[in-house]
C-alpha positions as CSV (number, residue, x, y, z in Angstrom):
1,X,32.5,75.1,-17.2
2,X,35.1,72.4,-17.7
3,X,37.2,72.4,-20.9
4,X,36.0,69.7,-23.3
5,X,39.5,68.2,-23.7
6,X,40.0,68.1,-19.9
7,X,36.6,66.6,-19.5
8,X,37.3,63.9,-22.0
9,X,40.6,63.1,-20.3
10,X,38.9,62.8,-16.9
11,X,36.1,60.7,-18.2
12,X,38.5,58.4,-20.1
13,X,40.6,57.9,-17.0
14,X,37.5,57.1,-14.8
15,X,36.0,54.8,-17.4
16,X,39.3,53.0,-17.9
17,X,39.7,52.3,-14.2
18,X,36.1,51.1,-14.1
19,X,36.5,48.7,-17.1
20,X,39.8,47.4,-15.7
21,X,38.0,46.5,-12.5
22,X,35.2,44.8,-14.4
23,X,37.7,42.7,-16.3
24,X,39.5,41.7,-13.2
25,X,36.3,40.5,-11.6
26,X,35.0,38.7,-14.8
27,X,36.1,35.2,-13.9
28,X,34.5,35.4,-10.5
29,X,31.0,35.8,-12.1
30,X,29.0,32.7,-12.5
31,X,28.4,31.2,-15.9
32,X,24.9,30.1,-14.8
33,X,22.1,31.9,-16.6
34,X,24.6,33.5,-19.0
35,X,25.7,36.0,-16.4
36,X,29.4,35.9,-17.4
37,X,28.4,36.3,-21.1
38,X,26.3,39.4,-20.2
39,X,29.2,40.8,-18.2
40,X,31.6,40.3,-21.2
41,X,29.1,42.0,-23.5
42,X,28.9,44.9,-21.1
43,X,32.7,45.3,-21.0
44,X,33.0,45.2,-24.8
45,X,30.2,47.8,-25.0
46,X,32.1,50.0,-22.5
47,X,35.3,49.8,-24.5
48,X,33.5,50.6,-27.7
49,X,31.8,53.6,-26.1
50,X,35.2,54.9,-25.0
51,X,36.4,54.6,-28.6
52,X,33.4,56.5,-29.9
53,X,33.9,59.2,-27.3
54,X,37.5,59.7,-28.5
55,X,36.3,59.7,-32.1
56,X,33.7,62.4,-31.4
57,X,36.5,64.7,-30.2
58,X,39.1,63.7,-32.8
59,X,39.1,66.9,-34.7
60,X,40.2,68.9,-31.6
61,X,42.8,66.4,-30.3
62,X,46.5,66.6,-31.0
63,X,48.0,63.6,-32.7
64,X,49.9,62.6,-29.6
65,X,46.6,62.6,-27.5
66,X,44.9,60.5,-30.2
67,X,47.6,57.9,-30.1
68,X,47.6,57.8,-26.2
69,X,43.8,57.2,-26.2
70,X,44.0,54.5,-28.8
71,X,46.8,52.7,-26.9
72,X,44.7,52.9,-23.7
73,X,41.8,51.3,-25.5
74,X,44.0,48.6,-27.0
75,X,45.4,47.9,-23.5
76,X,41.9,47.3,-22.2
77,X,41.1,44.9,-25.0
78,X,44.3,43.0,-24.3
79,X,43.5,42.7,-20.6
80,X,40.1,41.3,-21.5
81,X,41.7,38.8,-23.8
82,X,44.1,37.6,-21.2
83,X,41.4,37.3,-18.5
84,X,39.2,35.2,-20.9
85,X,42.2,33.0,-21.6
86,X,42.6,32.2,-17.9
87,X,39.2,30.6,-17.8
88,X,39.7,28.7,-21.0
89,X,37.1,30.7,-22.9
90,X,37.7,30.9,-26.6
91,X,37.4,34.4,-28.0
92,X,38.2,35.2,-31.6
93,X,38.4,38.9,-31.8
94,X,41.3,41.3,-31.9
95,X,42.0,45.0,-31.7
96,X,42.3,46.8,-35.0
97,X,42.6,50.6,-34.8
98,X,41.4,52.1,-38.1
99,X,43.4,55.3,-38.1
100,X,45.2,57.3,-40.8
101,X,48.1,58.8,-39.0
102,X,46.8,61.7,-37.0
103,X,43.0,61.5,-37.8
104,X,40.3,59.4,-36.3
105,X,37.1,59.4,-38.4
106,X,33.8,58.6,-36.8
107,X,33.2,56.0,-39.5
108,X,36.5,54.3,-38.5
109,X,35.6,54.4,-34.8
110,X,32.8,51.9,-35.4
111,X,35.4,49.4,-36.6
112,X,38.0,49.7,-33.8
113,X,37.0,46.2,-32.7
114,X,36.7,43.4,-35.2
115,X,36.9,39.6,-34.9
116,X,38.8,36.6,-36.0
117,X,42.3,36.6,-37.4
118,X,41.7,38.6,-40.6
119,X,37.9,38.4,-40.7
120,X,35.8,41.5,-40.3
121,X,33.2,40.0,-38.0
122,X,31.5,42.3,-35.5
123,X,31.6,42.3,-31.7
124,X,28.2,40.7,-31.4
125,X,29.5,37.7,-33.3
126,X,32.5,37.4,-31.0
127,X,30.4,37.6,-27.8
128,X,27.9,35.1,-29.2
129,X,30.8,32.6,-29.6
130,X,31.5,33.2,-25.9
131,X,27.9,32.5,-25.1
132,X,28.0,29.3,-27.1
133,X,31.0,28.1,-25.2
134,X,29.2,28.7,-21.9
135,X,25.8,27.4,-23.1
136,X,26.2,24.1,-21.3
137,X,26.2,26.0,-18.0
138,X,23.1,28.1,-18.7
139,X,19.8,27.3,-17.1
140,X,17.8,30.3,-18.3
141,X,16.9,33.6,-16.7
142,X,15.9,32.2,-13.3
143,X,19.0,30.3,-12.1
144,X,18.7,28.2,-9.0
145,X,21.4,28.3,-6.3
146,X,21.7,25.6,-3.7
147,X,18.6,23.9,-5.2
148,X,16.3,26.8,-4.5
149,X,14.8,29.1,-7.0
150,X,14.1,32.3,-5.1
151,X,12.3,34.0,-8.1
152,X,9.8,31.2,-8.2
153,X,9.3,31.5,-4.4
154,X,8.7,35.2,-4.7
155,X,6.0,34.5,-7.4
156,X,4.2,32.2,-5.1
157,X,4.2,34.5,-2.1
158,X,1.5,37.2,-1.4
159,X,1.8,40.6,0.2
160,X,5.2,41.9,0.9
161,X,7.8,39.3,-0.2
162,X,10.8,38.7,2.0
163,X,13.0,36.1,0.4
164,X,15.9,35.0,2.6
165,X,18.5,34.3,-0.1
166,X,20.2,32.4,2.7
167,X,21.5,29.6,0.5
168,X,22.5,31.9,-2.4
169,X,25.8,33.5,-3.3
170,X,24.3,36.3,-5.5
171,X,21.0,38.1,-5.5
172,X,19.2,37.8,-8.8
173,X,15.7,39.1,-9.2
174,X,14.1,38.8,-12.6
175,X,10.7,38.8,-14.3
176,X,8.5,40.4,-11.6
177,X,5.3,42.4,-12.1
178,X,3.5,44.3,-9.3
179,X,5.5,42.8,-6.5
180,X,6.7,44.3,-3.3
181,X,10.0,42.7,-2.4
182,X,11.8,43.6,0.8
183,X,15.1,41.7,1.4
184,X,15.8,40.8,5.0
185,X,19.2,40.9,6.8
186,X,19.7,37.2,6.0
187,X,20.2,38.1,2.3
188,X,23.5,39.7,3.3
189,X,25.2,36.3,2.6
190,X,24.4,36.8,-1.1
191,X,25.7,40.2,-1.8
192,X,28.8,39.2,-3.7
193,X,26.9,40.7,-6.7
194,X,23.4,41.8,-7.5
195,X,21.3,41.7,-10.7
196,X,17.8,43.0,-11.3
197,X,16.2,42.4,-14.7
198,X,12.8,42.8,-16.2
199,X,11.1,44.4,-13.3
200,X,7.7,46.1,-13.9
201,X,5.5,48.1,-11.7
202,X,7.2,46.8,-8.6
203,X,8.9,47.9,-5.4
204,X,12.3,46.3,-4.5
205,X,14.1,47.3,-1.3
206,X,17.6,45.9,-0.8
207,X,18.9,48.4,1.7
208,X,18.8,46.2,4.8
209,X,21.2,43.4,3.8
210,X,23.7,45.8,2.2
211,X,24.3,48.1,5.1
212,X,27.4,47.6,7.1
213,X,25.5,47.6,10.4
214,X,23.8,44.3,9.6
215,X,25.3,43.0,6.4
216,X,27.6,43.7,3.5
217,X,27.4,46.0,0.5
218,X,27.1,44.6,-3.0
219,X,30.5,44.1,-4.7
220,X,28.8,45.2,-7.9
221,X,25.2,45.6,-9.2
222,X,23.4,45.6,-12.5
223,X,19.9,47.0,-13.0
224,X,18.4,46.3,-16.5
225,X,15.0,46.6,-18.2
226,X,13.0,48.1,-15.3
227,X,9.8,50.0,-15.9
228,X,7.5,52.1,-13.6
229,X,9.2,50.7,-10.5
230,X,10.8,51.9,-7.3
231,X,14.2,50.3,-6.6
232,X,16.1,51.0,-3.3
233,X,19.3,49.4,-4.3
234,X,21.2,49.9,-1.0
235,X,25.0,50.1,-0.8
236,X,27.5,49.0,-3.5
237,X,31.2,49.1,-2.9
238,X,32.1,48.9,-6.5
239,X,30.4,49.8,-9.8
240,X,26.7,50.0,-10.7
241,X,25.5,49.6,-14.3
242,X,22.0,50.8,-15.1
243,X,20.5,50.0,-18.5
244,X,17.1,50.4,-20.0
245,X,15.3,51.8,-17.0
246,X,12.2,53.9,-17.7
247,X,9.7,55.9,-15.7
248,X,11.2,54.8,-12.4
249,X,12.8,55.9,-9.1
250,X,16.1,54.6,-8.0
251,X,17.9,55.0,-4.6
252,X,21.5,54.2,-4.5
253,X,24.8,54.5,-2.6
254,X,27.8,53.6,-4.7
255,X,31.4,54.3,-5.6
256,X,30.7,54.4,-9.4
257,X,27.5,54.7,-11.4
258,X,27.2,54.2,-15.2
259,X,23.7,54.8,-16.7
260,X,22.8,53.8,-20.3
261,X,19.6,54.2,-22.4
262,X,17.4,55.3,-19.5
263,X,14.5,57.7,-19.7
264,X,12.4,59.6,-17.2
265,X,14.3,58.3,-14.1
266,X,14.6,60.0,-10.7
267,X,17.8,58.9,-9.1
268,X,18.4,59.6,-5.4
269,X,22.2,59.1,-5.2
270,X,25.2,59.2,-3.0
271,X,28.3,58.6,-5.2
272,X,32.0,59.3,-4.6
273,X,32.7,59.8,-8.3
274,X,31.0,61.6,-11.2
275,X,27.9,59.7,-12.3
276,X,28.1,59.0,-16.1
277,X,25.1,58.9,-18.4
278,X,24.9,57.9,-22.0
279,X,22.0,57.8,-24.5
280,X,19.6,59.0,-21.7
281,X,17.0,61.7,-21.4
282,X,14.8,63.0,-18.7
283,X,17.2,62.0,-15.9
284,X,16.8,63.9,-12.6
285,X,19.2,63.6,-9.7
286,X,18.9,64.3,-6.0
287,X,21.0,63.3,-2.9
288,X,20.1,60.0,-1.4
289,X,17.9,60.2,1.7
290,X,19.8,60.2,5.0
291,X,18.0,57.0,6.1
292,X,20.0,55.0,3.6
293,X,23.5,56.5,4.4
294,X,26.1,55.0,6.6
295,X,28.4,57.0,8.9
296,X,31.1,56.8,6.3
297,X,28.9,58.4,3.7
298,X,29.9,62.0,4.1
299,X,27.9,64.7,2.4
300,X,31.1,66.5,1.2
301,X,32.1,63.3,-0.7
302,X,28.8,63.1,-2.6
303,X,29.1,64.0,-6.2
304,X,25.5,63.2,-7.1
305,X,25.1,66.5,-9.1
306,X,28.4,66.3,-11.0
307,X,27.0,64.2,-13.8
308,X,29.0,63.6,-17.0
309,X,27.0,63.0,-20.2
310,X,29.1,60.8,-22.6
311,X,27.0,62.2,-25.5
312,X,27.3,65.8,-24.5
313,X,30.9,67.0,-24.2
314,X,30.1,70.6,-24.8
315,X,30.7,73.3,-22.2
316,X,26.9,74.0,-21.9
317,X,24.7,72.0,-19.5
318,X,23.5,68.8,-21.0
319,X,19.7,68.8,-21.8
320,X,19.5,65.1,-20.8
321,X,19.7,65.5,-17.0
322,X,18.8,68.0,-14.3
323,X,18.8,68.5,-10.5
324,X,15.4,67.5,-9.1
325,X,13.6,70.5,-7.5
326,X,13.3,70.0,-3.7
327,X,9.5,70.3,-4.0
328,X,9.4,67.2,-6.2
329,X,11.5,65.0,-3.9
330,X,9.8,62.2,-1.9
331,X,9.3,63.1,1.7
332,X,11.0,61.6,4.8
333,X,7.9,59.8,6.0
334,X,7.5,57.9,2.8
335,X,11.0,56.3,3.2
336,X,10.4,55.5,6.9
337,X,7.0,53.9,6.7
338,X,5.2,53.7,3.4
339,X,7.9,51.9,1.3
340,X,8.6,49.5,4.1
341,X,5.1,48.0,3.8
342,X,3.9,49.2,7.1
343,X,0.5,50.2,5.8
344,X,-2.3,48.5,3.9
345,X,-1.3,50.3,0.7
346,X,-1.1,48.2,-2.5
347,X,2.0,48.3,-4.7
348,X,0.2,50.7,-7.1
349,X,-0.8,53.0,-4.1
350,X,2.8,53.2,-2.9
351,X,4.1,53.9,-6.4
352,X,1.6,56.7,-6.9
353,X,2.6,58.2,-3.5
354,X,6.2,58.2,-4.7
355,X,5.1,60.1,-7.8
356,X,5.0,57.3,-10.3
357,X,2.0,56.5,-12.5
358,X,2.3,53.1,-14.1
359,X,-0.7,53.7,-16.4
360,X,1.2,56.6,-18.1
361,X,4.3,54.4,-18.4
362,X,2.3,51.8,-20.3
363,X,0.8,54.3,-22.6
């Protein structure tokens, strides 16, 4: 098993690279619907989590390593501050490492970030001020792009929904219950980023517009607050952030995957870096079905089973995730026909065939 210090170092390096990329892309994210505010909150949470991970291992870290980690965290914060300044956003928080020479206490780690010149406000207050400055651009959770609200259109459709997203820049799906949504190739024009929120007892297949044969991969993707659903997320060139998903199945091909506060999720994954989970339980991992892989997705590059648990840095196997037994994995025919809506099965029928039981998820 990997040495805890070496593991912390590797995770810290991977997370730092991931957060730097998120910060660099921050000003390209629309302010409509509070999307940039959400992205900023996510970045701040990521930096805070890094700080906590270091604090958890402080007793075993030499003083030099502690200082190195703290300087790395400080540099991330400064990068975020500079990026926000470019867009004219007013942020009032600053980095304050609460350290006493060579020791980092867990209590202090909760105060690494505070706000306002000398005021001890918390991160939530800082990010809410960012939200206020962007409020004039917000139009709620269902933003319209090019004068068309695709979420409204999906709600009016019957059967398998195939929204074109032909006039959109991004793909945003939110607030859907018992829908079967199948994105066509025309949606490839909108894959600069993707965002799925508040999806319940539904099926969403975004594989077609994100394959290189017919479209373009997502630059980044966020999945949040999804329950008892099957999500085929397709290809993502950058990072995927998954938060608050429960009793669901996800299929995903990505470079980086970060999973937070999820429970009882089966993830069929092709990932070229170690997946990272945090505050999760009941996670099961399996390789992504061949149907969703491109020629460049080599089996030897897939690190689907090299999962790092941010809350379990011990040498023993984390109890929060496992490899899905082959006998529990969904069969090839299901991916080829059933999930594509090529039968008369209802949404609930398809979910049950995949091994999901929405009635238990609601219990």
